[in-house]
C-alpha positions as CSV (number, residue, x, y, z in Angstrom):
1,M,-69.0,-2.1,-3.4
2,A,-66.5,-1.7,-0.7
3,I,-62.9,-2.9,-1.1
4,H,-62.0,-5.3,1.7
5,E,-58.4,-6.4,0.7
6,K,-56.2,-5.7,3.7
7,S,-53.3,-5.0,1.4
8,L,-55.1,-1.9,0.0
9,I,-55.3,-0.3,3.5
10,D,-52.5,2.1,4.5
11,V,-50.5,0.5,7.3
12,D,-50.9,3.6,9.6
13,R,-54.7,3.2,9.4
14,L,-54.7,-0.3,10.8
15,L,-55.1,-0.5,14.6
16,T,-54.4,-3.7,16.5
17,H,-53.7,-4.9,20.1
18,D,-50.9,-7.4,20.5
19,N,-52.7,-8.7,23.6
20,L,-56.4,-8.4,24.0
21,V,-59.0,-10.5,25.7
22,I,-62.7,-9.6,25.4
23,D,-65.3,-11.5,27.4
24,G,-62.8,-14.3,28.0
25,V,-62.0,-14.6,24.3
26,D,-58.4,-14.0,23.2
27,V,-58.5,-11.8,20.1
28,S,-54.9,-10.7,20.2
29,G,-53.2,-9.7,17.0
30,H,-55.1,-9.4,13.7
31,W,-58.3,-10.8,15.2
32,N,-59.0,-7.4,16.8
33,T,-57.9,-5.3,13.7
34,M,-59.8,-1.9,13.4
35,I,-59.5,0.5,10.5
36,T,-59.3,4.3,10.9
37,P,-61.8,5.8,8.5
38,R,-60.8,8.2,5.8
39,T,-62.8,10.6,3.7
40,L,-61.8,11.1,0.0
41,T,-62.6,14.4,-1.6
42,D,-60.0,14.5,-4.3
43,Y,-61.7,12.7,-7.2
44,D,-62.2,13.5,-10.8
45,D,-65.8,12.8,-12.2
46,S,-64.5,12.8,-15.8
47,F,-61.7,10.3,-15.2
48,E,-63.7,7.2,-16.1
49,A,-64.8,8.8,-19.4
50,K,-61.2,9.8,-20.2
51,I,-59.9,6.2,-19.7
52,Q,-62.8,4.9,-21.8
53,K,-61.4,6.9,-24.8
54,I,-58.2,4.8,-24.8
55,A,-58.4,1.6,-26.9
56,G,-59.1,-1.4,-24.7
57,A,-60.9,0.3,-21.9
58,E,-64.3,1.1,-23.6
59,N,-66.2,-1.3,-21.4
60,V,-64.8,-0.2,-18.0
61,H,-68.2,1.1,-17.0
62,R,-69.7,-2.5,-17.1
63,C,-67.7,-3.6,-14.1
64,W,-69.8,-4.8,-11.1
65,Q,-66.8,-5.7,-8.8
66,C,-67.2,-9.4,-8.7
67,G,-63.5,-9.9,-8.4
68,S,-63.1,-12.6,-11.1
69,C,-60.3,-10.6,-12.8
70,T,-58.1,-10.4,-9.7
71,N,-59.0,-14.0,-8.7
72,S,-57.7,-15.3,-12.0
73,C,-54.8,-12.9,-12.4
74,T,-51.4,-14.4,-13.1
75,M,-49.6,-11.4,-11.5
76,Y,-51.9,-11.3,-8.4
77,A,-50.8,-14.8,-7.6
78,Q,-47.2,-13.5,-7.5
79,N,-47.9,-10.1,-5.9
80,V,-51.2,-9.3,-4.0
81,N,-50.6,-5.6,-4.6
82,F,-51.4,-6.2,-8.3
83,N,-55.1,-5.8,-8.2
84,P,-57.1,-5.2,-11.4
85,R,-60.4,-5.1,-9.6
86,Y,-59.3,-2.3,-7.3
87,W,-57.8,-0.3,-10.1
88,I,-61.0,-0.5,-12.1
89,Y,-62.9,0.4,-9.0
90,A,-60.7,3.5,-8.5
91,T,-61.1,4.4,-12.2
92,R,-64.8,4.4,-12.0
93,L,-64.8,6.6,-8.9
94,G,-62.2,9.0,-10.4
95,L,-59.6,8.3,-7.8
96,K,-56.6,9.2,-9.9
97,E,-54.2,9.4,-7.0
98,E,-54.9,5.7,-6.2
99,I,-53.9,4.8,-9.7
100,I,-50.7,7.0,-9.5
101,K,-49.8,5.4,-6.2
102,D,-49.5,2.1,-8.0
103,K,-47.8,3.4,-11.1
104,D,-44.8,1.1,-10.6
105,I,-46.7,-2.2,-10.8
106,I,-49.7,-1.5,-13.1
107,W,-47.5,-2.0,-16.2
108,Q,-46.5,-5.5,-15.0
109,C,-49.6,-7.0,-16.6
110,V,-48.4,-9.9,-18.8
111,S,-51.5,-9.8,-21.1
112,C,-52.3,-13.5,-20.3
113,N,-56.0,-12.5,-20.8
114,K,-57.3,-14.8,-18.1
115,C,-59.1,-11.9,-16.6
116,T,-60.7,-10.9,-20.0
117,N,-61.8,-14.5,-20.6
118,I,-63.4,-15.0,-17.2
119,C,-65.0,-11.6,-16.9
120,P,-68.9,-12.1,-16.9
121,K,-69.5,-8.5,-18.0
122,D,-67.0,-8.3,-20.9
123,V,-65.1,-5.5,-19.2
124,K,-61.8,-6.7,-20.8
125,P,-59.7,-5.9,-17.7
126,E,-56.4,-6.6,-19.6
127,G,-57.3,-3.7,-21.9
128,V,-58.1,-1.4,-18.9
129,M,-54.6,-2.2,-17.4
130,K,-53.0,-1.3,-20.7
131,A,-55.1,1.9,-20.9
132,L,-54.1,3.0,-17.4
133,S,-50.5,2.3,-18.2
134,H,-50.8,4.5,-21.4
135,W,-52.5,7.2,-19.3
136,L,-49.8,7.2,-16.7
137,E,-47.2,7.5,-19.4
138,E,-48.9,10.3,-21.3
139,E,-49.5,12.3,-18.2
140,G,-45.8,12.1,-17.3
141,H,-46.3,10.0,-14.1
142,T,-44.0,7.3,-15.5
143,E,-41.2,7.4,-18.0
144,E,-41.7,6.6,-21.7
145,T,-41.2,2.9,-22.3
146,H,-39.1,1.5,-25.0
147,S,-42.2,0.0,-26.6
148,T,-43.7,3.4,-26.8
149,T,-40.5,4.9,-28.2
150,F,-40.5,2.2,-30.9
151,D,-44.2,2.8,-31.7
152,Y,-43.5,6.6,-32.2
153,E,-40.5,5.8,-34.5
154,F,-42.6,3.4,-36.5
155,W,-45.3,5.9,-36.8
156,D,-43.0,8.7,-37.7
157,Q,-41.6,6.7,-40.6
158,I,-45.2,6.0,-41.9
159,A,-46.2,9.6,-41.6
160,K,-43.1,10.9,-43.5
161,R,-42.8,8.4,-46.2
162,G,-45.8,6.1,-46.3
163,R,-43.7,3.1,-45.5
164,I,-41.0,1.9,-43.2
165,E,-37.4,1.1,-43.6
166,D,-36.4,-1.6,-41.1
167,S,-32.8,-0.4,-40.7
168,A,-33.9,3.2,-40.2
169,V,-36.4,2.2,-37.5
170,L,-33.8,0.2,-35.6
171,K,-31.1,2.8,-35.9
172,N,-33.3,5.6,-34.7
173,F,-34.8,3.5,-32.0
174,F,-31.5,2.4,-30.6
175,A,-30.3,6.1,-30.7
176,K,-33.4,7.3,-28.8
177,T,-33.1,4.7,-26.2
178,G,-29.4,5.0,-25.7
179,Q,-28.6,1.5,-27.0
180,A,-25.6,0.5,-29.1
181,L,-26.3,-0.2,-32.7
182,A,-24.0,-3.3,-32.7
183,Q,-26.4,-5.6,-30.9
184,D,-25.2,-9.2,-30.8
185,W,-28.4,-10.5,-32.3
186,L,-28.4,-7.9,-35.0
187,V,-24.8,-8.6,-36.0
188,E,-25.6,-12.4,-36.2
189,M,-28.7,-11.6,-38.3
190,V,-26.7,-9.5,-40.7
191,K,-24.1,-12.2,-41.0
192,R,-26.7,-14.8,-41.9
193,M,-28.3,-12.4,-44.4
194,M,-25.0,-11.8,-46.1
195,K,-24.5,-15.5,-46.4
196,H,-27.9,-16.6,-47.7
197,L,-29.5,-13.6,-49.4
198,P,-28.8,-12.6,-53.1
199,M,-26.3,-9.8,-53.5
200,T,-28.8,-7.6,-55.3
201,H,-31.1,-7.7,-52.3
202,L,-28.2,-6.7,-50.0
203,I,-27.3,-3.8,-52.2
204,H,-30.9,-2.6,-52.3
205,S,-31.1,-2.9,-48.5
206,A,-27.9,-0.9,-48.1
207,L,-29.1,1.8,-50.4
208,H,-32.5,2.1,-48.6
209,A,-30.6,2.5,-45.3
210,V,-28.8,5.5,-46.8
211,F,-31.7,6.8,-48.9
212,P,-35.0,5.7,-47.4
213,P,-37.6,5.1,-50.0
214,K,-40.9,7.0,-50.1
215,T,-44.4,6.0,-51.3
216,K,-45.2,7.7,-54.5
217,S,-47.4,10.9,-54.1
218,W,-47.4,10.5,-50.3
219,G,-47.2,14.1,-49.5
220,K,-51.0,15.0,-49.2
221,T,-51.9,11.6,-48.0
222,G,-49.3,11.9,-45.1
223,D,-50.7,15.3,-44.2
224,V,-54.3,13.9,-44.0
225,L,-53.1,11.0,-41.9
226,K,-51.2,13.3,-39.5
227,A,-54.2,15.5,-39.2
228,Y,-56.4,12.6,-38.4
229,V,-54.0,11.2,-35.7
230,K,-53.8,14.7,-34.1
231,E,-57.6,15.0,-34.0
232,Q,-57.9,11.6,-32.4
233,K,-55.3,12.5,-29.7
234,E,-57.1,15.8,-29.0
235,A,-60.4,13.9,-28.7
236,A,-58.9,11.4,-26.4
237,H,-57.5,14.1,-24.1
238,G,-60.7,16.3,-24.6
């Protein structure tokens, strides 16, 4: 199905006459708009399958371009350049460059799930938006987000010790993202903890921050888990 949104057409391909009368009819301005055609040859036949391997985008192949997702989209109402329908269309055709061109706005999806609830083919457009954001990040087209950095730190703790230590997660996350450890909200939380929590609990928390605990006999289990995650990543990038 053709894409007709004028906002998706490069400005230099739109041809108009400020003053034009045809057979006595004034069609000046946008009424006489013509579009210079373009031929796309740079497409990736495997792109759709690659995106489908990312959690949330498994049903992207079901899209029939009805436009319900974009019509209901919270962000499209604010910015007409935020267009889930078009990005799904580009994904299915393997037009990676079209996705990369909009890398700075795809991540703005607010996960309101209006698109997913209204989609008649259960495409789950919200999941596709997240999958495209992950792909852009993994391919180096966008910088790693703080949420991804946090996820990696969380996973690293699980892989190493079979459990997490909150203070270690926060400390490492702040260090990796260049943030000060003494966050106002964190200082306030610690103050309240010291005021209301039993002293023994506070002592244990302090010790765990210095000597992070480890799940018993985690070594082999951790190795198996890391091998599985590595296998899944390789399959996704297959």
